Every structure is written in structure tokens, then in C-alpha cells.
DRENPA-3360 file (N, C-alpha, C; in nm, 2 decimals, always signed):
BEGIN
1 = QRPGSTYS = +10.63/+3.20/-4.27/+10.65/+3.33/-4.33/+10.53/+3.42/-4.34 ~ +10.41/+3.35/-4.32/+10.28/+3.43/-4.33/+10.19/+3.40/-4.21 ~ +10.23/+3.45/-4.10/+10.15/+3.42/-3.98/+10.01/+3.47/-3.99 ~ +9.92/+3.39/-3.94/+9.77/+3.43/-3.95/+9.71/+3.39/-4.08 ~ +9.78/+3.33/-4.17/+9.72/+3.30/-4.30/+9.63/+3.18/-4.28 ~ +9.52/+3.18/-4.36/+9.42/+3.07/-4.36/+9.45/+2.98/-4.48 ~ +9.38/+2.86/-4.48/+9.38/+2.78/-4.60/+9.33/+2.85/-4.72 ~ +9.23/+2.94/-4.71/+9.19/+3.02/-4.82/+9.30/+3.11/-4.87;
9 = DFAQYYLD = +9.38/+3.17/-4.78/+9.49/+3.25/-4.83/+9.59/+3.17/-4.91 ~ +9.61/+3.05/-4.87/+9.71/+2.96/-4.94/+9.65/+2.91/-5.07 ~ +9.52/+2.89/-5.08/+9.46/+2.85/-5.20/+9.47/+2.97/-5.30 ~ +9.45/+3.09/-5.25/+9.47/+3.21/-5.34/+9.61/+3.22/-5.39 ~ +9.70/+3.20/-5.29/+9.85/+3.21/-5.33/+9.88/+3.11/-5.44 ~ +9.83/+2.99/-5.43/+9.85/+2.88/-5.53/+9.79/+2.93/-5.67 ~ +9.67/+2.98/-5.66/+9.61/+3.03/-5.79/+9.69/+3.14/-5.85 ~ +9.73/+3.24/-5.77/+9.81/+3.35/-5.82/+9.94/+3.31/-5.89;
17 = KALPIYMD = +10.00/+3.20/-5.83/+10.13/+3.15/-5.88/+10.11/+3.06/-6.00 ~ +10.00/+2.98/-5.99/+9.99/+2.87/-6.10/+9.92/+2.92/-6.22 ~ +9.83/+3.01/-6.21/+9.75/+3.06/-6.33/+9.84/+3.11/-6.44 ~ +9.94/+3.19/-6.42/+10.02/+3.24/-6.53/+10.09/+3.12/-6.60 ~ +10.12/+3.01/-6.53/+10.19/+2.90/-6.59/+10.09/+2.82/-6.68 ~ +9.97/+2.80/-6.63/+9.87/+2.73/-6.70/+9.82/+2.81/-6.83 ~ +9.82/+2.94/-6.81/+9.75/+3.02/-6.91/+9.86/+3.09/-7.00 ~ +9.97/+3.02/-7.02/+10.07/+3.08/-7.11/+10.04/+3.07/-7.25;
25 = KPERRLMM = +9.93/+3.00/-7.29/+9.89/+3.00/-7.43/+9.75/+3.06/-7.43 ~ +9.72/+3.15/-7.52/+9.59/+3.23/-7.52/+9.47/+3.14/-7.55 ~ +9.50/+3.03/-7.62/+9.38/+2.94/-7.66/+9.35/+2.84/-7.55 ~ +9.42/+2.84/-7.44/+9.40/+2.74/-7.34/+9.30/+2.79/-7.24 ~ +9.21/+2.70/-7.19/+9.11/+2.74/-7.09/+9.12/+2.64/-6.98 ~ +9.13/+2.69/-6.86/+9.16/+2.60/-6.74/+9.02/+2.55/-6.68 ~ +9.03/+2.43/-6.63/+8.91/+2.36/-6.57/+8.96/+2.31/-6.43 ~ +8.88/+2.35/-6.33/+8.91/+2.31/-6.19/+8.79/+2.25/-6.12;
33 = WEDIVLSP = +8.82/+2.17/-6.02/+8.71/+2.12/-5.94/+8.65/+2.24/-5.86 ~ +8.52/+2.22/-5.83/+8.44/+2.33/-5.77/+8.49/+2.37/-5.63 ~ +8.57/+2.29/-5.57/+8.61/+2.32/-5.43/+8.69/+2.45/-5.42 ~ +8.75/+2.49/-5.53/+8.83/+2.62/-5.53/+8.74/+2.73/-5.51 ~ +8.61/+2.72/-5.54/+8.51/+2.82/-5.51/+8.42/+2.79/-5.40 ~ +8.37/+2.66/-5.39/+8.26/+2.62/-5.30/+8.31/+2.55/-5.17 ~ +8.43/+2.52/-5.16/+8.48/+2.45/-5.04/+8.44/+2.53/-4.91 ~ +8.38/+2.46/-4.81/+8.35/+2.53/-4.69/+8.48/+2.56/-4.61;
41 = DMPAKKVP = +8.59/+2.50/-4.63/+8.71/+2.51/-4.55/+8.82/+2.59/-4.62 ~ +8.83/+2.58/-4.75/+8.95/+2.64/-4.81/+8.93/+2.69/-4.95 ~ +8.82/+2.77/-4.98/+8.81/+2.83/-5.11/+8.91/+2.94/-5.13 ~ +8.95/+2.96/-5.25/+9.03/+3.08/-5.29/+8.93/+3.20/-5.28 ~ +8.99/+3.32/-5.27/+8.91/+3.44/-5.25/+8.88/+3.51/-5.38 ~ +8.95/+3.48/-5.48/+8.92/+3.55/-5.61/+8.96/+3.45/-5.72 ~ +8.86/+3.39/-5.78/+8.87/+3.29/-5.88/+8.82/+3.34/-6.01 ~ +8.90/+3.36/-6.12/+8.86/+3.42/-6.24/+8.73/+3.34/-6.30;
49 = KDIIMQSW = +8.64/+3.42/-6.35/+8.52/+3.36/-6.40/+8.54/+3.28/-6.53 ~ +8.65/+3.29/-6.60/+8.67/+3.21/-6.72/+8.72/+3.07/-6.69 ~ +8.74/+3.04/-6.57/+8.78/+2.90/-6.53/+8.65/+2.82/-6.53 ~ +8.65/+2.70/-6.60/+8.54/+2.61/-6.59/+8.54/+2.54/-6.46 ~ +8.43/+2.52/-6.40/+8.41/+2.45/-6.27/+8.35/+2.31/-6.30 ~ +8.42/+2.21/-6.25/+8.37/+2.08/-6.25/+8.30/+2.05/-6.12 ~ +8.17/+2.03/-6.13/+8.09/+2.02/-6.01/+8.06/+1.87/-5.97 ~ +8.10/+1.84/-5.85/+8.09/+1.70/-5.81/+8.00/+1.67/-5.68;
57 = NKGVENIK = +7.96/+1.78/-5.61/+7.90/+1.76/-5.48/+7.76/+1.82/-5.48 ~ +7.67/+1.76/-5.41/+7.53/+1.82/-5.38/+7.45/+1.85/-5.50 ~ +7.48/+1.78/-5.61/+7.39/+1.78/-5.73/+7.36/+1.92/-5.78 ~ +7.23/+1.95/-5.81/+7.19/+2.07/-5.87/+7.22/+2.19/-5.77 ~ +7.22/+2.17/-5.64/+7.24/+2.28/-5.55/+7.38/+2.35/-5.58 ~ +7.48/+2.27/-5.60/+7.61/+2.33/-5.63/+7.62/+2.38/-5.77 ~ +7.56/+2.31/-5.86/+7.55/+2.35/-6.00/+7.50/+2.49/-6.01 ~ +7.39/+2.51/-5.94/+7.32/+2.65/-5.94/+7.41/+2.75/-5.88;
65 = KLAEQGYD = +7.47/+2.72/-5.76/+7.56/+2.81/-5.70/+7.67/+2.86/-5.79 ~ +7.73/+2.77/-5.87/+7.83/+2.81/-5.96/+7.78/+2.89/-6.08 ~ +7.67/+2.85/-6.13/+7.61/+2.91/-6.25/+7.56/+3.05/-6.22 ~ +7.50/+3.07/-6.10/+7.46/+3.20/-6.07/+7.57/+3.30/-6.04 ~ +7.69/+3.25/-6.01/+7.81/+3.33/-6.00/+7.87/+3.36/-6.13 ~ +7.83/+3.30/-6.24/+7.88/+3.33/-6.37/+7.98/+3.23/-6.42 ~ +8.00/+3.12/-6.35/+8.10/+3.02/-6.39/+8.03/+2.92/-6.49 ~ +8.11/+2.88/-6.60/+8.06/+2.77/-6.68/+8.09/+2.64/-6.60;
73 = VVVSSAEF = +8.00/+2.54/-6.62/+8.00/+2.42/-6.53/+8.00/+2.30/-6.62 ~ +8.09/+2.20/-6.58/+8.08/+2.06/-6.63/+8.03/+1.98/-6.51 ~ +7.92/+1.91/-6.54/+7.85/+1.83/-6.43/+7.92/+1.69/-6.41 ~ +7.96/+1.66/-6.29/+8.01/+1.53/-6.26/+7.96/+1.49/-6.12 ~ +7.83/+1.52/-6.09/+7.78/+1.50/-5.96/+7.79/+1.36/-5.91 ~ +7.85/+1.35/-5.79/+7.88/+1.21/-5.74/+7.75/+1.14/-5.71 ~ +7.64/+1.21/-5.69/+7.52/+1.14/-5.66/+7.46/+1.07/-5.78 ~ +7.51/+1.10/-5.90/+7.46/+1.05/-6.02/+7.56/+0.99/-6.12;
81 = FYLDCGNG = +7.68/+1.06/-6.13/+7.77/+1.03/-6.24/+7.90/+0.96/-6.19 ~ +7.92/+0.92/-6.06/+8.04/+0.86/-6.02/+8.03/+0.71/-6.04 ~ +8.10/+0.65/-6.13/+8.09/+0.51/-6.17/+8.15/+0.41/-6.08 ~ +8.24/+0.46/-5.99/+8.31/+0.37/-5.90/+8.23/+0.35/-5.77 ~ +8.12/+0.41/-5.75/+8.05/+0.41/-5.62/+7.97/+0.28/-5.60 ~ +7.94/+0.25/-5.47/+7.85/+0.14/-5.44/+7.91/+0.01/-5.43 ~ +8.04/+0.00/-5.42/+8.11/-0.13/-5.40/+8.16/-0.15/-5.26 ~ +8.11/-0.08/-5.16/+8.15/-0.09/-5.03/+8.28/-0.02/-5.00;
89 = GYVTNDIR = +8.32/-0.02/-4.87/+8.44/+0.05/-4.84/+8.56/-0.03/-4.87 ~ +8.68/+0.03/-4.90/+8.80/-0.05/-4.92/+8.90/-0.05/-4.80 ~ +8.87/+0.03/-4.70/+8.95/+0.02/-4.58/+8.92/-0.11/-4.51 ~ +9.02/-0.18/-4.46/+8.99/-0.31/-4.40/+8.99/-0.31/-4.24 ~ +8.96/-0.42/-4.18/+8.95/-0.43/-4.04/+8.85/-0.32/-3.99 ~ +8.74/-0.31/-4.06/+8.64/-0.21/-4.03/+8.53/-0.27/-3.95 ~ +8.53/-0.25/-3.82/+8.44/-0.32/-3.73/+8.30/-0.28/-3.74 ~ +8.27/-0.17/-3.82/+8.14/-0.13/-3.84/+8.06/-0.24/-3.92;
97 = YNVNEPPV = +8.13/-0.32/-3.99/+8.07/-0.43/-4.07/+8.02/-0.54/-3.98 ~ +8.05/-0.53/-3.85/+8.02/-0.64/-3.76/+7.88/-0.61/-3.69 ~ +7.81/-0.51/-3.73/+7.68/-0.48/-3.68/+7.58/-0.54/-3.78 ~ +7.51/-0.64/-3.73/+7.43/-0.73/-3.82/+7.28/-0.72/-3.79 ~ +7.24/-0.62/-3.71/+7.10/-0.60/-3.68/+7.07/-0.45/-3.66 ~ +6.95/-0.41/-3.67/+6.92/-0.27/-3.66/+6.95/-0.21/-3.52 ~ +6.98/-0.08/-3.51/+7.01/-0.02/-3.39/+6.89/-0.01/-3.30 ~ +6.90/-0.02/-3.17/+6.79/+0.00/-3.08/+6.76/+0.15/-3.07;
105 = LPKAVQDA = +6.63/+0.18/-3.10/+6.59/+0.32/-3.10/+6.54/+0.36/-2.96 ~ +6.56/+0.48/-2.92/+6.50/+0.53/-2.79/+6.35/+0.51/-2.79 ~ +6.30/+0.48/-2.68/+6.15/+0.46/-2.67/+6.07/+0.57/-2.73 ~ +6.11/+0.69/-2.71/+6.03/+0.80/-2.76/+6.03/+0.80/-2.91 ~ +6.13/+0.75/-2.97/+6.14/+0.74/-3.12/+6.05/+0.63/-3.16 ~ +6.06/+0.51/-3.09/+5.98/+0.40/-3.12/+5.83/+0.43/-3.11 ~ +5.79/+0.51/-3.01/+5.65/+0.55/-2.99/+5.61/+0.64/-3.10 ~ +5.69/+0.73/-3.14/+5.66/+0.83/-3.25/+5.64/+0.75/-3.38;
113 = LAANPSPY = +5.72/+0.65/-3.41/+5.71/+0.58/-3.53/+5.58/+0.49/-3.53 ~ +5.55/+0.44/-3.41/+5.43/+0.36/-3.40/+5.30/+0.44/-3.42 ~ +5.31/+0.57/-3.37/+5.19/+0.66/-3.39/+5.18/+0.72/-3.53 ~ +5.30/+0.72/-3.60/+5.30/+0.78/-3.73/+5.37/+0.69/-3.83 ~ +5.31/+0.58/-3.87/+5.37/+0.48/-3.96/+5.44/+0.55/-4.08 ~ +5.56/+0.51/-4.11/+5.63/+0.56/-4.23/+5.72/+0.45/-4.28 ~ +5.78/+0.48/-4.40/+5.87/+0.38/-4.46/+6.01/+0.38/-4.40 ~ +6.03/+0.47/-4.30/+6.16/+0.48/-4.23/+6.20/+0.34/-4.17;
121 = EATTLNYL = +6.33/+0.31/-4.19/+6.39/+0.19/-4.13/+6.52/+0.23/-4.06 ~ +6.53/+0.18/-3.93/+6.66/+0.21/-3.87/+6.77/+0.13/-3.93 ~ +6.88/+0.20/-3.96/+6.99/+0.13/-4.03/+7.12/+0.16/-3.96 ~ +7.22/+0.08/-3.98/+7.36/+0.11/-3.95/+7.44/+0.11/-4.08 ~ +7.56/+0.13/-4.07/+7.65/+0.13/-4.19/+7.63/-0.01/-4.26 ~ +7.63/-0.12/-4.18/+7.63/-0.25/-4.24/+7.48/-0.30/-4.26 ~ +7.40/-0.28/-4.16/+7.26/-0.33/-4.16/+7.17/-0.23/-4.25 ~ +7.15/-0.27/-4.37/+7.06/-0.19/-4.46/+7.13/-0.06/-4.50;
129 = GMGASWCA = +7.25/-0.04/-4.46/+7.32/+0.09/-4.48/+7.40/+0.10/-4.61 ~ +7.49/+0.20/-4.61/+7.56/+0.23/-4.73/+7.69/+0.14/-4.75 ~ +7.72/+0.06/-4.65/+7.83/-0.03/-4.66/+7.96/+0.04/-4.68 ~ +7.98/+0.15/-4.61/+8.11/+0.22/-4.61/+8.15/+0.28/-4.74 ~ +8.07/+0.28/-4.84/+8.10/+0.35/-4.96/+8.04/+0.49/-4.95 ~ +8.12/+0.59/-4.94/+8.08/+0.72/-4.91/+7.98/+0.78/-5.01 ~ +7.99/+0.72/-5.14/+7.90/+0.77/-5.24/+7.80/+0.67/-5.29 ~ +7.77/+0.57/-5.21/+7.67/+0.47/-5.24/+7.54/+0.54/-5.27;
137 = PYKTWQRI = +7.45/+0.48/-5.35/+7.46/+0.35/-5.40/+7.53/+0.34/-5.53 ~ +7.53/+0.22/-5.59/+7.58/+0.20/-5.73/+7.50/+0.28/-5.82 ~ +7.57/+0.35/-5.92/+7.49/+0.44/-6.01/+7.45/+0.36/-6.13 ~ +7.33/+0.31/-6.13/+7.28/+0.23/-6.24/+7.26/+0.33/-6.36 ~ +7.24/+0.27/-6.48/+7.22/+0.35/-6.60/+7.09/+0.43/-6.59 ~ +6.99/+0.38/-6.52/+6.86/+0.45/-6.51/+6.88/+0.57/-6.41 ~ +6.96/+0.55/-6.31/+6.99/+0.67/-6.22/+7.06/+0.78/-6.30 ~ +7.16/+0.74/-6.37/+7.24/+0.83/-6.45/+7.15/+0.91/-6.55;
145 = YSFDFTAG = +7.06/+0.83/-6.62/+6.98/+0.89/-6.72/+6.87/+0.98/-6.67 ~ +6.83/+0.96/-6.54/+6.72/+1.03/-6.49/+6.76/+1.17/-6.44 ~ +6.89/+1.20/-6.43/+6.94/+1.32/-6.37/+6.90/+1.45/-6.45 ~ +6.81/+1.53/-6.40/+6.78/+1.66/-6.46/+6.87/+1.77/-6.39 ~ +6.99/+1.78/-6.45/+7.09/+1.86/-6.38/+7.08/+2.01/-6.40 ~ +6.98/+2.05/-6.47/+6.95/+2.20/-6.48/+6.82/+2.23/-6.42 ~ +6.76/+2.14/-6.34/+6.63/+2.16/-6.28/+6.64/+2.28/-6.18 ~ +6.55/+2.37/-6.19/+6.55/+2.49/-6.09/+6.65/+2.60/-6.13;
153 = LTEEEAKH = +6.72/+2.58/-6.24/+6.81/+2.69/-6.29/+6.73/+2.78/-6.38 ~ +6.76/+2.91/-6.38/+6.70/+3.01/-6.47/+6.76/+2.98/-6.61 ~ +6.70/+3.04/-6.71/+6.74/+3.01/-6.85/+6.89/+3.06/-6.86 ~ +6.92/+3.17/-6.80/+7.06/+3.22/-6.81/+7.16/+3.13/-6.74 ~ +7.12/+3.08/-6.62/+7.20/+2.99/-6.54/+7.23/+2.86/-6.62 ~ +7.12/+2.81/-6.68/+7.13/+2.68/-6.76/+7.23/+2.70/-6.87 ~ +7.25/+2.81/-6.93/+7.34/+2.83/-7.04/+7.49/+2.81/-6.99 ~ +7.51/+2.82/-6.86/+7.64/+2.80/-6.81/+7.68/+2.66/-6.79;
161 = VIGGEAVL = +7.58/+2.57/-6.80/+7.61/+2.42/-6.79/+7.65/+2.38/-6.93 ~ +7.78/+2.36/-6.95/+7.83/+2.33/-7.09/+7.86/+2.19/-7.12 ~ +7.84/+2.10/-7.02/+7.86/+1.96/-7.04/+7.86/+1.88/-6.92 ~ +7.89/+1.75/-6.93/+7.90/+1.66/-6.82/+8.01/+1.55/-6.84 ~ +8.05/+1.49/-6.73/+8.16/+1.39/-6.74/+8.13/+1.28/-6.64 ~ +8.13/+1.16/-6.68/+8.13/+1.05/-6.59/+8.27/+1.04/-6.52 ~ +8.27/+1.00/-6.40/+8.39/+0.99/-6.32/+8.41/+0.85/-6.27 ~ +8.53/+0.80/-6.29/+8.57/+0.66/-6.24/+8.70/+0.67/-6.17;
169 = WSEQVDET = +8.69/+0.68/-6.04/+8.81/+0.68/-5.95/+8.87/+0.54/-5.94 ~ +8.99/+0.53/-5.91/+9.06/+0.40/-5.92/+9.09/+0.32/-5.79 ~ +9.03/+0.36/-5.68/+9.05/+0.29/-5.55/+9.02/+0.14/-5.56 ~ +8.91/+0.11/-5.64/+8.87/-0.03/-5.65/+8.85/-0.07/-5.80 ~ +8.93/+0.00/-5.88/+8.93/-0.03/-6.02/+9.07/-0.05/-6.08 ~ +9.09/-0.15/-6.16/+9.21/-0.16/-6.23/+9.18/-0.21/-6.38 ~ +9.28/-0.25/-6.45/+9.26/-0.28/-6.59/+9.17/-0.40/-6.61 ~ +9.15/-0.48/-6.51/+9.07/-0.60/-6.53/+8.92/-0.57/-6.53;
177 = VVESKIWP = +8.88/-0.46/-6.47/+8.74/-0.43/-6.46/+8.70/-0.30/-6.52 ~ +8.80/-0.22/-6.57/+8.77/-0.08/-6.61/+8.66/-0.08/-6.72 ~ +8.66/-0.17/-6.81/+8.56/-0.16/-6.92/+8.42/-0.19/-6.86 ~ +8.41/-0.29/-6.77/+8.28/-0.32/-6.72/+8.23/-0.21/-6.62 ~ +8.32/-0.13/-6.57/+8.27/-0.02/-6.48/+8.22/+0.10/-6.57 ~ +8.28/+0.11/-6.69/+8.24/+0.22/-6.77/+8.12/+0.19/-6.86 ~ +8.13/+0.07/-6.92/+8.03/+0.04/-7.02/+7.93/-0.07/-6.97 ~ +7.80/-0.06/-7.01/+7.74/+0.04/-7.10/+7.69/+0.16/-7.02;
185 = RAAALSEL = +7.71/+0.18/-6.89/+7.65/+0.29/-6.82/+7.68/+0.43/-6.88 ~ +7.80/+0.44/-6.92/+7.84/+0.57/-6.98/+7.76/+0.61/-7.10 ~ +7.71/+0.51/-7.17/+7.62/+0.53/-7.29/+7.49/+0.60/-7.25 ~ +7.44/+0.58/-7.13/+7.33/+0.65/-7.08/+7.36/+0.79/-7.06 ~ +7.48/+0.82/-7.01/+7.52/+0.96/-6.99/+7.53/+1.03/-7.13 ~ +7.59/+0.95/-7.23/+7.60/+1.01/-7.36/+7.47/+1.06/-7.42 ~ +7.37/+0.97/-7.41/+7.24/+1.01/-7.46/+7.18/+1.13/-7.38 ~ +7.19/+1.12/-7.25/+7.14/+1.23/-7.17/+7.20/+1.36/-7.21;
193 = LWSGNRNA = +7.33/+1.37/-7.24/+7.40/+1.49/-7.27/+7.37/+1.54/-7.41 ~ +7.37/+1.44/-7.50/+7.35/+1.48/-7.64/+7.21/+1.50/-7.68 ~ +7.12/+1.42/-7.63/+6.98/+1.43/-7.68/+6.88/+1.46/-7.57 ~ +6.92/+1.47/-7.44/+6.83/+1.49/-7.33/+6.76/+1.35/-7.30 ~ +6.68/+1.36/-7.20/+6.61/+1.23/-7.15/+6.46/+1.23/-7.17 ~ +6.41/+1.32/-7.26/+6.27/+1.33/-7.29/+6.24/+1.32/-7.43 ~ +6.12/+1.27/-7.46/+6.08/+1.26/-7.60/+6.00/+1.39/-7.65 ~ +5.95/+1.39/-7.77/+5.89/+1.51/-7.82/+5.77/+1.55/-7.74;
201 = EGYKRATE = +5.70/+1.45/-7.67/+5.59/+1.49/-7.58/+5.63/+1.53/-7.44 ~ +5.75/+1.53/-7.41/+5.80/+1.57/-7.28/+5.82/+1.47/-7.18 ~ +5.78/+1.34/-7.22/+5.80/+1.23/-7.12/+5.94/+1.18/-7.12 ~ +5.99/+1.14/-7.00/+6.12/+1.07/-7.00/+6.11/+0.94/-7.07 ~ +6.21/+0.92/-7.16/+6.21/+0.80/-7.24/+6.30/+0.69/-7.20 ~ +6.30/+0.67/-7.07/+6.38/+0.56/-7.01/+6.35/+0.43/-7.07 ~ +6.22/+0.40/-7.09/+6.19/+0.27/-7.14/+6.23/+0.25/-7.28 ~ +6.23/+0.36/-7.36/+6.28/+0.36/-7.50/+6.43/+0.33/-7.50;
209 = LTARISDY = +6.50/+0.39/-7.40/+6.65/+0.37/-7.40/+6.68/+0.22/-7.35 ~ +6.59/+0.16/-7.28/+6.62/+0.02/-7.24/+6.66/-0.07/-7.36 ~ +6.59/-0.06/-7.47/+6.62/-0.14/-7.59/+6.75/-0.10/-7.65 ~ +6.77/+0.03/-7.66/+6.89/+0.08/-7.72/+7.02/+0.04/-7.64 ~ +7.01/+0.07/-7.51/+7.13/+0.04/-7.43/+7.16/-0.11/-7.42 ~ +7.05/-0.19/-7.42/+7.07/-0.33/-7.41/+7.14/-0.38/-7.54 ~ +7.09/-0.33/-7.65/+7.15/-0.37/-7.78/+7.29/-0.32/-7.79 ~ +7.32/-0.20/-7.74/+7.45/-0.15/-7.74/+7.55/-0.24/-7.66;
217 = RERMVARG = +7.50/-0.28/-7.55/+7.59/-0.37/-7.47/+7.62/-0.50/-7.54 ~ +7.52/-0.56/-7.60/+7.54/-0.68/-7.68/+7.64/-0.66/-7.79 ~ +7.63/-0.55/-7.86/+7.72/-0.52/-7.97/+7.87/-0.50/-7.92 ~ +7.88/-0.44/-7.80/+8.01/-0.42/-7.74/+8.08/-0.56/-7.71 ~ +8.00/-0.64/-7.65/+8.05/-0.78/-7.61/+8.09/-0.85/-7.74 ~ +8.01/-0.84/-7.84/+8.04/-0.91/-7.97/+8.17/-0.86/-8.03 ~ +8.20/-0.74/-8.00/+8.33/-0.68/-8.05/+8.45/-0.70/-7.96 ~ +8.42/-0.78/-7.85/+8.53/-0.82/-7.76/+8.55/-0.73/-7.64;
225 = HGAHPLMP = +8.46/-0.64/-7.61/+8.47/-0.55/-7.49/+8.39/-0.61/-7.37 ~ +8.45/-0.59/-7.26/+8.39/-0.64/-7.13/+8.28/-0.56/-7.07 ~ +8.18/-0.52/-7.15/+8.07/-0.44/-7.10/+7.99/-0.52/-7.00 ~ +7.94/-0.46/-6.90/+7.87/-0.53/-6.79/+7.72/-0.56/-6.83 ~ +7.67/-0.67/-6.80/+7.53/-0.70/-6.83/+7.44/-0.61/-6.75 ~ +7.33/-0.57/-6.81/+7.23/-0.48/-6.74/+7.11/-0.56/-6.68 ~ +7.08/-0.67/-6.74/+6.96/-0.74/-6.70/+6.97/-0.89/-6.75 ~ +6.88/-0.98/-6.70/+6.88/-1.11/-6.74/+6.86/-1.13/-6.89;
233 = KYCLQHPH = +6.91/-1.23/-6.95/+6.89/-1.26/-7.09/+6.75/-1.26/-7.13 ~ +6.66/-1.31/-7.04/+6.52/-1.32/-7.07/+6.47/-1.18/-7.10 ~ +6.51/-1.08/-7.03/+6.46/-0.94/-7.06/+6.50/-0.89/-7.19 ~ +6.62/-0.94/-7.24/+6.66/-0.90/-7.38/+6.57/-0.96/-7.48 ~ +6.54/-1.09/-7.46/+6.46/-1.17/-7.55/+6.32/-1.14/-7.55 ~ +6.27/-1.07/-7.45/+6.13/-1.04/-7.44/+6.11/-0.89/-7.40 ~ +6.12/-0.80/-7.49/+6.12/-0.66/-7.46/+6.00/-0.62/-7.38 ~ +6.03/-0.54/-7.27/+5.93/-0.48/-7.18/+5.87/-0.58/-7.08;
241 = HCDLYRNQ = +5.91/-0.71/-7.09/+5.85/-0.81/-7.00/+5.91/-0.78/-6.86 ~ +6.02/-0.71/-6.85/+6.09/-0.69/-6.72/+6.06/-0.54/-6.67 ~ +5.97/-0.47/-6.74/+5.93/-0.34/-6.69/+5.86/-0.35/-6.56 ~ +5.90/-0.27/-6.46/+5.83/-0.26/-6.33/+5.69/-0.21/-6.35 ~ +5.67/-0.11/-6.44/+5.54/-0.05/-6.48/+5.51/-0.07/-6.62 ~ +5.40/-0.12/-6.65/+5.35/-0.14/-6.79/+5.33/-0.01/-6.86 ~ +5.29/+0.09/-6.78/+5.26/+0.22/-6.83/+5.40/+0.29/-6.88 ~ +5.41/+0.31/-7.01/+5.54/+0.35/-7.07/+5.56/+0.50/-7.04;
249 = TAWGK = +5.46/+0.57/-6.98/+5.49/+0.71/-6.95/+5.50/+0.73/-6.79 ~ +5.52/+0.62/-6.72/+5.52/+0.62/-6.58/+5.63/+0.71/-6.52 ~ +5.74/+0.73/-6.60/+5.85/+0.82/-6.54/+5.80/+0.97/-6.54 ~ +5.70/+1.00/-6.61/+5.64/+1.13/-6.61/+5.72/+1.23/-6.69 ~ +5.68/+1.36/-6.68/+5.74/+1.46/-6.76/+5.84/+1.54/-6.68;
% end
């Protein structure tokens, strides 16, 4: 019925029809995934600025794109806040897993690496690679806590970042593991959002959080929750003995 229409036309058609239904109560505010604005293939053409955008892709780059356009943003960047990532692919009979050694590089590339030593390593999906998990690696609590999701934003743009949300998709999650997938990693996100990740001197306080989040995990287990262990028991019994760096300001400002 609409010859020549694009996916963007249909996205706009959906919005025009759906918004009056969702917004039938004046106190209600709609929240949508960022794709309705930033999708390279099918963004709508006119998205009201009072819709909150949930940003999941490209980290701060997409957060900034949304904020500079005037949208309020809830951060759920897959690179940092997706709790289901890093478990390998779930599609089976995947022959890419049958590659057990590095790929053979063209001679010109081998010569260039020999002349310019670097930490680069040739990988395949299976050999030192992401293991078919599109959003690998596994998001550790330290990775979550380290995310400066307003870095590079102006003061006005940063005001549009109104919160964050951990995401746990269910392709490889059910009721038997859901608690261990969420806890205690989500606690790192809680502190990041409520208190920030820096102390009064401006240093990232990841080593301070080590004790708090470890204690939190033990209390959850004592209460009967299946929270995942973060480190060997020895590390709990000997604070800071498992620090990679003795310098407690090594994370920097």
C-alpha cells in the first residue's frame, strides 16, 4: 500500500500509531532503545525529545550522540553493562570452533610485524578469539566499575545521562543461574551510579570496592542467595594480597 517506503518510513509509522496509545496518561514517560534514533538502517525520522533513550551500543560515542541531540539517556552499554556476555556462542554445529591454531598471515604482514614488534596476536574466533559471543568478554565487576560513561561529554550533555541499567538477556540464562549472573556484579554498577568510582582525591577507588563487594557477596551467600564468587578464598582472608599492583592509586584519576 506504500510503494517506495523505507524501513525508516515504517519505523515512523509505528511511532505515530503507537505513541498516542503509550502516552494516554500524562504522568507516563516512554523509554525506547537508541536504535529508533541511531540505527544505521531503520531510524524513525522524527522522535520526540521527551522519550528516554536506552543506549546499548558503542559506549560513550552513542551516549554523546543522543545527549547532544537533547535526549535523556539511560546507559546500558553492551561493552560494559551486559551481564550475559562472554559465555561463548549458543548456536551449535559451529565449525568456526574447529580452528585450533592461529591463521597464517601474508608474508608482507609477517615482515611488517617482525620489523615493528607489537603486542598484536593473530586470532580466529576460536583461537584466542571471542568464542562466538558477539559481546565478549565477560563483564567483570572491575570492568563494570571502571566505565566513565560521561567521559568527553560537555557539562550540559552530561546532565542528560539520567541513569544506568545492567542488562541480562536470557539466551543462556534461566532460573538456575540468574542470581549468579546478576550478583554480585550488579553491586559494582550500583556504587558506580550512586556514588561514582572516585574518592575525594579523584582516584578511582576500585581497590577500596574490592573489600566491600567481597563482603557483600559473602553476606548474600549467608542469606541463601547464589551470588557468584569473585576471587579465591585466600584473597578474602588476606586483603590486598591478590592485588596485581601494590600501588593503591594505580588506577589513576
